C-alpha positions as CSV (number, residue, x, y, z in Angstrom):
1,M,-0.1,0.2,-0.2
2,N,1.0,3.5,-0.5
3,Y,0.6,4.9,3.1
4,N,1.4,8.6,1.9
5,Q,-1.4,8.4,-0.4
6,I,-4.1,6.9,2.5
7,A,-2.4,9.3,4.3
8,K,-3.6,12.2,2.2
9,D,-6.9,11.3,1.2
10,I,-7.7,10.9,4.8
11,L,-5.9,14.6,5.6
12,T,-7.6,16.0,3.1
13,N,-11.1,14.1,3.9
14,V,-11.1,15.4,7.2
15,G,-11.0,19.0,5.9
16,G,-6.7,19.5,5.6
17,S,-4.2,20.2,7.5
18,G,-5.7,23.2,8.5
19,N,-9.3,21.3,10.5
20,V,-6.7,19.4,12.2
21,K,-7.0,20.4,16.1
22,G,-4.7,16.5,17.2
23,L,-4.2,13.3,16.0
24,T,-3.5,10.3,17.9
25,H,-3.5,6.7,17.5
26,C,-4.3,3.3,19.2
27,F,-3.7,0.1,17.5
28,T,-6.2,0.4,15.4
29,R,-7.2,4.3,15.0
30,L,-6.5,7.5,14.1
31,R,-8.1,10.0,16.2
32,F,-8.3,13.0,15.0
33,Q,-9.7,16.1,17.3
34,L,-11.1,18.8,14.4
35,K,-12.3,21.9,14.8
36,D,-15.0,21.7,12.5
37,S,-16.2,18.6,12.3
38,K,-18.5,19.1,9.2
39,K,-16.1,20.3,7.7
40,A,-15.1,15.9,7.7
41,N,-16.7,13.9,4.7
42,K,-17.3,10.4,6.5
43,E,-18.3,9.1,3.8
44,T,-15.6,9.4,1.1
45,I,-12.9,8.8,4.4
46,E,-15.0,5.3,4.9
47,H,-14.3,4.5,1.1
48,L,-10.5,5.1,1.1
49,E,-8.5,3.2,0.2
50,G,-7.5,0.8,3.6
51,V,-10.0,2.6,5.8
52,I,-12.6,-0.4,7.5
53,S,-15.0,2.4,8.7
54,V,-15.4,5.4,10.3
55,V,-16.5,6.3,13.9
56,E,-17.3,10.1,15.5
57,S,-17.3,9.3,19.3
58,G,-16.0,11.2,22.2
59,G,-15.4,14.4,20.7
60,Q,-13.0,12.1,18.3
61,F,-13.3,11.8,14.3
62,Q,-11.6,8.2,14.5
63,V,-10.4,6.3,11.4
64,V,-10.3,2.9,11.7
65,L,-7.3,1.6,9.7
66,G,-6.6,-1.6,11.4
67,T,-2.7,-2.8,11.3
68,K,-2.0,-0.5,9.4
69,V,-2.6,2.4,11.8
70,N,1.2,3.3,12.4
71,Q,2.4,3.3,9.0
72,V,-1.0,6.3,8.0
73,Y,0.0,8.0,10.9
74,D,3.6,8.0,10.2
75,A,3.4,8.8,7.1
76,M,0.7,12.1,8.2
77,I,2.5,13.6,10.6
78,P,4.3,15.2,8.2
79,M,2.2,16.9,6.6
80,I,-0.1,18.7,9.6
81,S,0.9,21.8,11.3
82,I,-0.9,21.9,14.7
83,D,0.1,25.7,16.7
84,E,-1.1,25.3,19.9
85,T,-1.2,28.5,20.6
86,T,-4.1,29.9,17.7
87,E,-7.0,30.3,20.1
88,I,-9.4,28.1,18.0
89,S,-13.4,28.3,18.5
90,E,-14.3,24.9,20.1
91,E,-17.1,23.3,19.0
92,K,-19.4,22.3,21.9
93,V,-18.3,19.2,23.9
94,S,-19.9,18.0,27.5
95,I,-17.9,17.4,30.3
96,W,-18.3,14.0,29.9
97,N,-16.8,13.7,26.5
98,R,-14.2,16.0,27.5
99,I,-13.2,13.6,30.0
100,L,-12.7,10.8,27.9
101,I,-10.6,12.5,25.3
102,A,-8.8,13.5,28.2
103,V,-8.8,9.9,29.6
104,S,-7.9,8.2,26.5
105,A,-4.7,11.1,25.3
106,M,-3.3,9.3,28.8
107,F,-3.7,5.9,28.9
108,T,-3.4,5.2,24.9
109,P,0.5,6.2,24.3
110,M,0.7,3.2,27.4
111,V,-0.8,0.6,26.0
112,P,1.8,-1.1,23.4
113,A,4.6,-1.0,27.0
114,I,1.6,-3.0,28.8
115,A,0.3,-4.9,26.0
116,A,3.9,-6.1,25.9
117,S,4.1,-6.4,29.5
118,G,1.5,-8.9,29.7
119,L,2.6,-10.5,26.9
120,L,6.0,-11.4,29.2
121,K,4.5,-11.8,32.0
122,G,2.2,-14.7,30.4
123,F,5.3,-16.4,29.0
124,L,7.0,-16.5,32.4
125,T,3.9,-18.3,34.0
126,I,3.8,-20.7,31.0
127,A,7.6,-21.4,32.5
128,K,7.0,-20.7,36.0
129,I,3.8,-24.1,35.7
130,M,6.5,-26.1,33.4
131,A,9.3,-25.7,35.6
132,A,7.2,-26.8,38.8
133,K,5.8,-29.8,37.0
134,Q,9.6,-30.5,37.0
135,G,10.2,-29.8,40.6
136,V,12.2,-26.8,39.8
137,D,11.0,-23.2,40.8
138,I,12.7,-21.3,38.7
139,T,11.4,-18.0,40.7
140,V,14.5,-17.9,42.4
141,N,16.3,-17.6,39.3
142,Q,18.2,-14.4,38.0
143,T,16.9,-14.0,34.7
144,Y,14.0,-14.6,36.0
145,T,13.5,-12.1,38.4
146,L,15.2,-9.6,35.2
147,I,12.9,-10.4,33.4
148,M,10.3,-9.4,36.0
149,A,11.7,-6.7,36.7
150,G,10.5,-5.6,32.9
151,T,7.0,-6.9,33.7
152,D,6.6,-4.8,36.6
153,A,8.8,-1.9,36.1
154,L,6.0,0.0,34.1
155,F,2.9,-0.3,37.1
156,Y,5.7,0.5,39.4
157,F,6.8,3.5,37.6
158,M,3.6,4.6,37.2
159,P,3.5,7.9,38.4
160,V,6.5,8.9,36.3
161,I,4.9,8.0,32.9
162,L,1.6,9.4,34.0
163,A,3.0,12.4,34.3
164,Y,4.6,12.8,30.6
165,T,1.2,12.0,29.3
166,S,-1.0,14.0,31.8
167,A,1.3,17.2,30.8
168,K,1.0,16.2,27.6
169,V,-3.1,17.0,27.7
170,F,-3.0,19.2,30.2
171,K,-0.2,21.2,28.9
172,A,2.3,21.6,31.9
173,N,6.0,21.4,31.4
174,E,6.1,17.4,31.0
175,F,9.8,17.0,32.6
176,I,9.0,19.7,35.6
177,A,5.4,17.0,35.7
178,M,8.0,14.0,35.7
179,A,9.7,15.1,38.6
180,L,7.2,15.2,40.7
181,G,6.2,11.7,39.5
182,G,9.7,10.9,39.8
183,T,9.5,11.7,44.0
184,M,6.5,9.4,44.9
185,C,8.5,7.0,43.7
186,Y,12.1,7.6,44.9
187,P,12.9,4.9,47.3
188,S,13.6,7.3,50.5
189,V,9.3,8.5,49.8
190,V,8.4,5.3,49.4
191,A,9.8,4.2,52.9
192,L,8.7,6.8,54.9
193,M,5.3,6.3,53.3
194,T,5.6,3.0,54.6
195,G,6.9,3.1,57.7
196,K,5.6,2.8,61.5
197,D,6.6,6.1,62.3
198,A,4.4,9.8,61.2
199,V,5.3,11.7,58.5
200,S,5.0,15.1,58.4
201,M,6.5,18.0,55.9
202,F,6.7,21.9,57.5
203,G,5.7,20.3,60.9
204,V,2.6,19.6,60.0
205,T,1.5,15.3,59.3
206,I,0.6,14.4,56.4
207,T,-0.8,11.4,55.4
208,K,0.5,8.6,54.9
209,A,0.2,6.9,51.9
210,S,1.6,4.4,48.8
211,Y,2.2,7.1,46.3
212,A,4.8,4.1,43.8
213,S,2.2,2.5,41.3
214,S,-0.3,4.6,42.1
215,V,-2.7,6.6,38.8
216,I,-4.9,8.7,40.1
217,P,-3.1,11.1,42.1
218,I,-0.1,12.1,40.1
219,I,-2.9,12.7,37.6
220,I,-4.8,15.6,40.0
221,G,-0.9,16.9,41.0
222,V,-0.6,17.4,37.1
223,F,-3.2,19.0,36.7
224,I,-3.1,21.7,38.8
225,L,0.8,21.8,38.2
226,S,-0.6,22.9,34.7
227,Y,-2.4,26.3,36.1
228,V,0.5,26.6,38.8
229,Q,3.1,26.9,35.6
230,K,0.8,29.2,33.8
231,F,0.1,31.5,36.5
232,L,4.1,31.4,36.7
233,E,4.0,32.1,33.6
234,K,2.4,35.6,33.5
235,I,3.7,37.3,36.8
236,I,7.3,36.3,36.6
237,P,9.6,38.7,34.0
238,E,10.2,37.0,30.6
239,I,13.9,36.4,31.6
240,L,13.4,35.0,35.0
241,K,11.1,32.2,33.1
242,I,13.3,29.4,32.2
243,I,14.7,29.3,35.9
244,L,11.9,30.3,38.4
245,V,8.9,29.1,36.9
246,P,9.9,25.3,36.8
247,G,11.7,25.9,39.8
248,L,8.8,27.0,42.0
249,S,6.7,24.9,40.2
250,L,7.7,21.9,41.9
251,L,8.5,24.0,45.0
252,I,4.2,24.8,44.9
253,M,4.2,21.3,43.6
254,L,5.6,19.1,45.8
255,P,4.2,19.9,49.3
256,A,0.8,20.1,47.6
257,T,0.5,17.1,46.2
258,F,1.8,15.4,49.4
259,M,-0.5,17.0,52.1
260,V,-3.6,17.3,49.4
261,F,-3.7,16.5,46.3
262,G,-2.2,13.2,46.6
263,P,-4.4,11.9,49.6
264,I,-7.1,13.5,47.0
265,G,-6.3,11.0,44.4
266,I,-5.6,8.1,46.6
267,Y,-9.3,8.3,48.1
268,I,-11.3,8.5,44.8
269,G,-9.1,5.6,43.7
270,N,-10.1,3.2,47.0
271,A,-13.8,4.4,46.4
272,I,-13.5,3.6,41.8
273,T,-12.1,0.2,43.6
274,F,-15.0,0.4,46.3
275,V,-17.2,0.5,43.6
276,Y,-16.1,-2.3,41.1
277,T,-15.2,-5.0,43.8
278,G,-19.2,-4.0,45.3
279,M,-20.6,-4.5,42.7
280,M,-18.1,-8.3,42.6
281,N,-19.4,-8.7,45.8
282,L,-22.9,-8.9,45.1
283,S,-22.4,-10.5,42.2
284,P,-19.0,-11.6,40.0
285,A,-21.6,-13.5,37.8
286,I,-23.8,-9.9,37.0
287,C,-21.0,-8.3,36.8
288,G,-19.1,-10.3,34.4
289,A,-22.3,-10.3,32.5
290,F,-22.5,-7.3,32.6
291,I,-18.5,-6.0,31.5
292,G,-18.5,-9.0,29.1
293,G,-21.8,-8.2,26.8
294,M,-21.2,-4.8,27.6
295,W,-17.9,-4.5,26.8
296,C,-18.0,-3.8,23.1
297,V,-21.1,-1.7,22.9
298,F,-18.8,1.2,25.1
299,V,-16.0,0.5,22.9
300,I,-18.2,2.0,20.0
301,F,-18.9,4.5,22.4
302,G,-15.4,5.4,23.3
303,A,-17.0,4.6,27.5
304,H,-14.1,1.7,27.6
305,R,-12.2,4.0,27.7
306,A,-13.4,5.6,31.1
307,L,-13.0,2.2,32.4
308,L,-9.6,1.6,32.0
309,P,-7.9,3.1,35.2
310,I,-9.6,0.5,36.4
311,G,-7.5,-2.0,35.9
312,I,-4.7,-0.5,35.6
313,N,-4.7,0.7,38.9
314,D,-5.5,-3.1,40.1
315,V,-3.4,-4.5,38.7
316,A,-0.8,-1.8,40.1
317,Q,-2.0,-2.2,43.6
318,F,-2.9,-5.1,43.9
319,G,-0.7,-7.1,40.9
320,H,-4.0,-8.8,39.9
321,Q,-7.7,-7.7,37.5
322,N,-10.9,-9.0,36.2
323,L,-11.7,-6.1,34.3
324,L,-10.0,-7.7,31.3
325,A,-10.7,-11.7,31.9
326,F,-14.6,-9.8,31.4
327,A,-14.0,-7.5,28.6
328,G,-12.0,-10.8,26.8
329,A,-15.4,-12.4,26.7
330,A,-16.8,-9.9,24.9
331,N,-13.2,-9.6,22.5
332,F,-13.6,-13.6,21.9
333,S,-17.5,-13.6,21.0
334,Q,-16.5,-10.8,19.0
335,G,-14.4,-12.9,16.6
336,G,-16.7,-15.4,17.0
337,A,-19.1,-13.9,15.8
338,A,-17.2,-13.1,12.6
339,L,-16.7,-16.6,12.1
340,G,-19.7,-17.0,11.8
341,V,-19.9,-14.2,9.6
342,M,-16.9,-16.3,7.7
343,L,-18.0,-19.4,7.2
344,K,-22.1,-18.5,6.4
345,T,-21.9,-15.7,4.2
346,K,-21.5,-16.7,0.3
347,N,-20.2,-13.1,-0.2
348,K,-16.2,-13.2,-1.3
349,D,-15.5,-9.4,0.4
350,L,-17.3,-9.9,2.9
351,K,-16.0,-13.7,3.5
352,T,-12.0,-12.1,3.7
353,V,-13.0,-9.1,5.7
354,A,-14.6,-11.7,8.4
355,A,-11.9,-13.9,8.4
356,S,-8.7,-10.9,9.1
357,A,-11.8,-9.8,11.7
358,A,-11.9,-13.6,13.5
359,I,-7.8,-13.8,13.5
360,S,-7.4,-10.1,14.4
361,A,-9.9,-10.6,17.4
362,S,-9.5,-14.4,18.5
363,V,-5.1,-13.6,18.6
364,C,-4.6,-10.2,18.9
365,G,-7.1,-9.4,21.1
366,I,-8.5,-6.7,18.8
367,T,-12.5,-6.4,17.7
368,E,-12.3,-3.2,15.8
369,P,-12.6,-5.2,12.3
370,A,-15.0,-7.4,13.5
371,I,-16.9,-4.9,15.1
372,Y,-17.5,-2.2,12.6
373,G,-16.0,-4.7,9.6
374,C,-18.5,-7.3,10.2
375,N,-20.7,-8.0,13.3
376,L,-21.8,-4.0,14.2
377,R,-22.4,-3.8,9.9
378,L,-24.6,-6.9,9.6
379,K,-26.4,-6.0,12.9
380,R,-27.6,-9.7,13.8
381,P,-24.1,-11.1,14.2
382,M,-23.6,-8.1,17.0
383,I,-27.0,-9.0,19.0
384,Y,-25.0,-12.7,18.8
385,A,-22.0,-11.0,20.4
386,I,-23.4,-9.4,23.3
387,I,-25.7,-12.4,24.3
388,C,-22.7,-15.0,24.5
389,G,-20.2,-12.4,25.6
390,A,-22.1,-11.3,29.0
391,I,-22.1,-15.6,29.1
392,G,-18.8,-15.8,29.2
393,G,-18.0,-13.4,31.6
394,A,-20.4,-14.4,33.8
395,I,-18.7,-17.6,34.0
396,M,-15.3,-16.1,34.6
397,G,-16.8,-14.3,37.3
398,V,-18.8,-17.3,38.6
399,G,-14.6,-18.8,38.8
400,G,-12.7,-15.7,40.3
401,V,-10.6,-15.7,37.1
402,Y,-8.1,-12.7,37.9
403,G,-5.1,-12.0,35.4
404,D,-1.6,-11.2,36.8
405,S,-1.6,-8.3,34.4
406,F,-3.1,-5.4,32.6
407,A,-2.8,-7.9,28.8
408,N,-5.2,-7.3,26.0
409,N,-7.1,-10.9,25.9
410,G,-6.6,-12.7,23.4
411,I,-5.0,-16.4,22.5
412,L,-1.3,-15.1,22.8
413,T,-2.3,-13.5,25.9
414,F,-4.1,-16.8,27.5
415,A,-1.4,-17.5,30.0
416,T,-2.1,-14.5,32.0
417,Y,-5.0,-16.5,34.0
418,A,-3.1,-19.2,34.8
419,A,-1.1,-17.4,37.6
420,F,-4.0,-17.4,40.2
421,G,-4.3,-21.8,39.8
422,M,-5.7,-24.0,37.2
423,K,-9.3,-23.5,38.8
424,P,-9.9,-20.3,37.5
425,F,-8.1,-21.1,34.5
426,V,-10.1,-23.5,33.6
427,Y,-13.2,-21.3,34.1
428,Y,-11.1,-18.2,32.0
429,L,-11.2,-20.9,28.7
430,V,-14.8,-22.2,29.3
431,G,-16.3,-18.6,29.3
432,V,-13.9,-18.0,26.4
433,G,-15.1,-21.8,24.5
434,V,-18.3,-20.3,25.1
435,S,-18.5,-16.7,24.1
436,F,-16.2,-18.0,20.7
437,F,-18.0,-21.4,20.0
438,G,-21.6,-19.4,20.7
439,A,-21.3,-16.1,18.7
440,M,-20.1,-18.4,15.5
441,I,-22.8,-21.2,16.0
442,L,-25.5,-18.9,16.6
443,T,-24.5,-16.5,13.6
444,Y,-23.7,-19.9,11.3
445,L,-27.4,-21.0,12.9
446,F,-29.6,-18.5,12.9
447,G,-27.7,-16.3,10.0
448,F,-28.3,-12.9,9.0
449,D,-29.2,-10.4,5.6
450,E,-26.4,-10.6,3.5
451,M,-25.0,-6.9,3.0
452,G,-25.2,-7.8,-1.5
453,D,-28.3,-9.7,-1.5
454,K,-30.0,-6.9,0.9
455,K,-27.8,-4.8,-2.1
456,K,-29.9,-6.3,-5.2
457,K,-33.5,-6.7,-4.0
458,T,-32.8,-3.0,-2.9
459,E,-31.7,-1.9,-5.8
460,A,-34.8,-4.2,-8.2
461,T,-37.1,-2.2,-6.1
462,A,-35.5,0.1,-6.8
463,V,-35.8,-0.6,-10.7
464,D,-39.3,-1.8,-10.5
465,Q,-40.4,1.6,-9.5
466,T,-39.1,3.2,-12.2
467,T,-42.2,4.4,-14.3
468,E,-40.1,6.9,-16.7
469,S,-40.5,5.8,-20.2
470,N,-40.6,8.7,-22.3
471,T,-38.3,7.4,-25.1
472,T,-38.5,4.3,-27.5
473,A,-34.5,4.1,-26.0
474,E,-35.7,3.7,-22.1
475,T,-38.5,2.1,-22.4
476,K,-36.6,-1.4,-24.1
477,N,-34.2,-0.3,-21.5
478,H,-37.0,-0.4,-18.2
479,E,-38.1,-4.1,-20.0
480,F,-35.3,-5.8,-18.5
481,N,-35.7,-7.9,-15.4
482,P,-34.1,-6.4,-12.5
483,S,-32.5,-9.8,-11.2
484,E,-31.3,-10.5,-14.3
485,A,-28.8,-7.0,-14.2
486,D,-25.2,-7.9,-13.9
487,L,-23.8,-4.3,-12.6
488,F,-25.2,-1.5,-10.5
489,I,-23.5,1.4,-10.3
490,Y,-23.7,3.5,-7.5
491,S,-24.2,7.5,-7.7
492,P,-21.6,9.7,-7.9
493,I,-23.2,12.9,-6.7
494,E,-25.3,13.4,-3.7
495,G,-28.8,13.9,-4.7
496,E,-32.6,13.1,-6.2
497,A,-32.1,10.3,-8.9
498,V,-34.4,11.0,-12.2
499,S,-35.2,10.3,-16.2
500,M,-33.0,11.8,-18.8
501,T,-35.9,13.1,-20.2
502,K,-36.5,15.6,-17.5
503,V,-33.0,17.2,-18.6
504,N,-32.9,20.5,-20.5
505,D,-31.1,19.4,-22.5
506,E,-32.3,17.5,-26.2
507,V,-28.7,15.8,-26.9
508,F,-28.9,14.6,-22.7
509,S,-32.6,13.9,-23.2
510,S,-33.0,11.9,-26.3
511,M,-29.8,9.8,-24.7
512,A,-27.7,10.2,-27.4
513,L,-24.6,10.0,-26.0
514,G,-25.6,6.2,-24.2
515,N,-28.1,5.6,-21.7
516,G,-28.0,6.7,-17.6
517,I,-29.2,8.9,-15.1
518,A,-29.6,12.6,-14.4
519,I,-28.7,13.7,-10.9
520,I,-30.5,16.8,-8.6
521,P,-27.8,17.3,-6.6
522,E,-27.9,18.7,-3.0
523,K,-24.3,18.2,-2.4
524,G,-21.8,20.2,-5.1
525,E,-19.3,17.2,-5.2
526,V,-19.0,14.2,-8.2
527,V,-17.4,11.2,-6.5
528,A,-15.7,8.1,-8.4
529,P,-18.7,5.8,-8.1
530,E,-15.9,3.0,-8.0
531,D,-12.6,2.7,-9.1
532,C,-11.5,3.9,-11.7
533,T,-9.3,6.2,-14.1
534,V,-10.0,9.7,-14.6
535,T,-9.6,9.5,-18.5
536,L,-11.3,13.0,-19.3
537,I,-11.0,16.3,-17.4
538,Y,-12.3,19.4,-19.5
539,P,-10.6,22.1,-19.3
540,T,-14.0,24.4,-18.2
541,L,-13.7,21.6,-15.8
542,H,-17.5,21.3,-15.8
543,A,-17.4,17.4,-17.8
544,L,-14.9,14.6,-17.1
545,G,-14.8,11.4,-18.7
546,L,-14.1,8.2,-16.4
547,M,-13.4,4.7,-17.4
548,L,-14.7,2.2,-14.2
549,D,-12.5,-1.0,-14.1
550,N,-15.9,-3.0,-14.2
551,G,-15.8,-2.0,-18.0
552,V,-18.3,1.4,-18.1
553,E,-17.5,3.8,-19.5
554,M,-19.0,7.3,-18.1
555,I,-19.5,10.4,-18.9
556,I,-20.5,12.8,-16.1
557,H,-21.6,16.7,-16.9
558,V,-22.2,19.1,-14.2
559,G,-25.5,21.3,-15.1
560,I,-26.7,22.4,-18.7
561,N,-24.6,25.1,-21.0
562,T,-21.7,25.7,-18.0
563,V,-19.2,25.6,-20.2
564,Q,-19.6,29.0,-20.9
565,L,-18.7,30.0,-16.9
566,E,-15.0,28.4,-18.5
567,G,-14.7,26.8,-14.8
568,K,-15.4,29.3,-12.3
569,H,-17.2,27.8,-9.0
570,F,-15.3,24.7,-10.3
571,K,-12.1,22.3,-8.3
572,K,-10.6,19.7,-9.4
573,Y,-8.6,17.7,-6.9
574,V,-7.1,14.6,-9.1
575,E,-5.4,14.5,-13.0
576,E,-6.7,13.3,-16.0
577,G,-4.7,9.8,-16.3
578,S,-5.0,9.1,-12.7
579,H,-6.6,6.2,-11.2
580,I,-8.3,6.3,-8.5
581,K,-10.5,5.0,-5.5
582,K,-14.1,4.6,-5.2
583,G,-14.6,7.6,-3.0
584,T,-12.3,9.8,-3.6
585,K,-13.5,13.9,-4.5
586,I,-12.7,14.7,-8.2
587,L,-14.4,17.6,-8.8
588,S,-16.4,20.4,-6.3
589,F,-19.1,22.9,-7.1
590,D,-21.0,25.6,-6.0
591,I,-24.6,25.0,-6.2
592,D,-25.6,28.3,-4.4
593,A,-23.1,30.1,-7.2
594,L,-24.1,28.0,-10.2
595,K,-28.0,29.0,-9.5
596,K,-27.3,32.7,-8.8
597,E,-25.6,33.3,-12.7
598,G,-28.9,31.1,-13.8
599,Y,-28.1,27.8,-15.1
600,D,-29.7,24.5,-14.4
601,T,-27.4,22.3,-12.4
602,I,-28.5,19.4,-13.1
603,V,-26.4,16.8,-13.8
604,P,-26.5,14.1,-15.7
605,I,-24.2,10.5,-15.7
606,I,-24.0,8.6,-19.1
607,V,-22.9,5.4,-19.8
608,S,-20.9,6.2,-23.0
609,N,-20.2,2.8,-24.2
610,T,-24.1,1.9,-23.5
611,P,-23.8,-0.4,-27.2
612,V,-21.3,-2.8,-26.0
613,F,-24.3,-3.8,-23.2
614,Q,-27.0,-5.6,-23.4
615,Q,-28.9,-3.5,-21.2
616,V,-28.6,0.1,-19.5
617,S,-31.4,1.4,-17.1
618,G,-31.3,4.4,-15.0
619,I,-32.6,3.5,-11.6
620,T,-35.0,6.7,-9.4
621,G,-35.3,8.5,-6.6
622,K,-34.7,10.5,-4.0
623,G,-31.5,10.2,-1.8
624,A,-28.6,9.1,-4.1
625,T,-25.3,8.2,-2.5
626,L,-22.3,6.0,-2.7
627,E,-24.1,3.6,-1.2
628,K,-27.1,3.6,-3.8
629,S,-27.0,3.1,-7.3
630,V,-28.9,4.2,-10.6
631,I,-27.3,2.8,-12.9
632,A,-28.6,-0.9,-13.5
633,I,-26.3,-2.8,-16.5
634,K,-26.9,-6.2,-18.0
635,K,-23.7,-7.7,-19.8
636,N,-24.4,-9.2,-23.0
637,Q,-24.2,-12.7,-23.2
């Protein structure tokens, strides 16, 4: 793939570099914060090469790319210029969405390291179990100790890591923030906080708490630090800022953190743990079923990010967690449903997407391809996955399943859940099995509406409803049975599809150039209806020729007599001779300006090689888009 071109196409269709306020990425998605989300062309992006889906959630415009995300992200960064000093008129975003965005930005950069930690700990668990069967205790081995330190270091020094990511979010000095987090983990400070004697600062007794491996205290501390820093930058002369702002910031925040904000963070963390533990104590089965059933629903809306600190905090504080065990039931149910789609469908493209998604979800624990690629689009597989994920999560809850690391659930991290004995591990495997195979079997047995079949039925109905027959040629074309059509061509323009006889031009209305359809445009953009080559763009930009990869030659003529404008109110986005993907923007035109100057804006779409086909017929109706066909074609036998 040409990652530079993919990045360029995505950036163009989110409104360009100037519309990007911020950009991050996770395992599978580019996560944009846009100045004006209305400038983003979601539909076009969804049809770009490499794009699985587009999701607008939690104040972010998310482009799902799967495993290609790193390459596309790296290619896009040099194309973006974000001026953090520029005042931006932000869209209204709810407080809840602001919190989700902040949490995502703080924890998402840590995910690769957390995943690596979980994978290594899983390998160590397998090694420990296999050695124990031979009567060997490898936990006393120095190699084991050193590797285990690598898996635990991230969590022990969590205040330092979170200090950096939080400072990026709250726009505080990253290194002062890290110094504050490092102080929390400093050996002598840890010894004071865990010792028997009372601890005081400036003569005031402070609350004793172990801040190593803590999560919330440093986030609160850095949040306050950002305001302290801004205040000091306002009142301190420019020549002294480089020394006094960092120094005074740290001097103020150290006592403030240990005396006030640190203890508050500990109490908040304890409260969150209390609520989650209370749910577990009330009913492990209900808690497991809720997380197992709803986790991937939370993923769709981005709300799962609010739960991640619970699991991370549990591992950091207690050395174990079950949040991701329950979430694993959801992951495997998505993979199972995708596998069911792959086994059931006769659509080759869908079969390929579903197979890839099933592997991604079950092996790596990455569910976006399964969710957005097939299950959510087909609806019923998503329902089966939710049901089976809930059952699997309930089984894990009853079995007391815990993992010793915060590892994304997949086959590669199974061993993480064997660390606390074989009985809970068996419950974990049973929960995974019920989730995966249950969703697969339900999907295969009860099925779903095939996307291709459903589309053909809709298109056939649309063709049946076409009643325009003002000319002999058109009447002939409407006589063929829609079920006999071999090709359906999507609309390159949004609007209402009407008969060519409605065009106020004899050449077009008589279909002398070929049969087709006309569009009354609602949006002034012409996009590629299929993968194609741009064979011609008239110098006046009002008309163009396309050679679709399926063999159809097409002429698109924007408006009547618009050649007289000599390109005024038109803009092109591709060059003649370019091979472009379905959905790529080719031309734009100002509908209101054309109307104001007295031009008819109707757009004839002509199959110029009509004679090589047995039948070519337009499909009339409102709501013409790239998802709705406007031309039906029957090939010669």
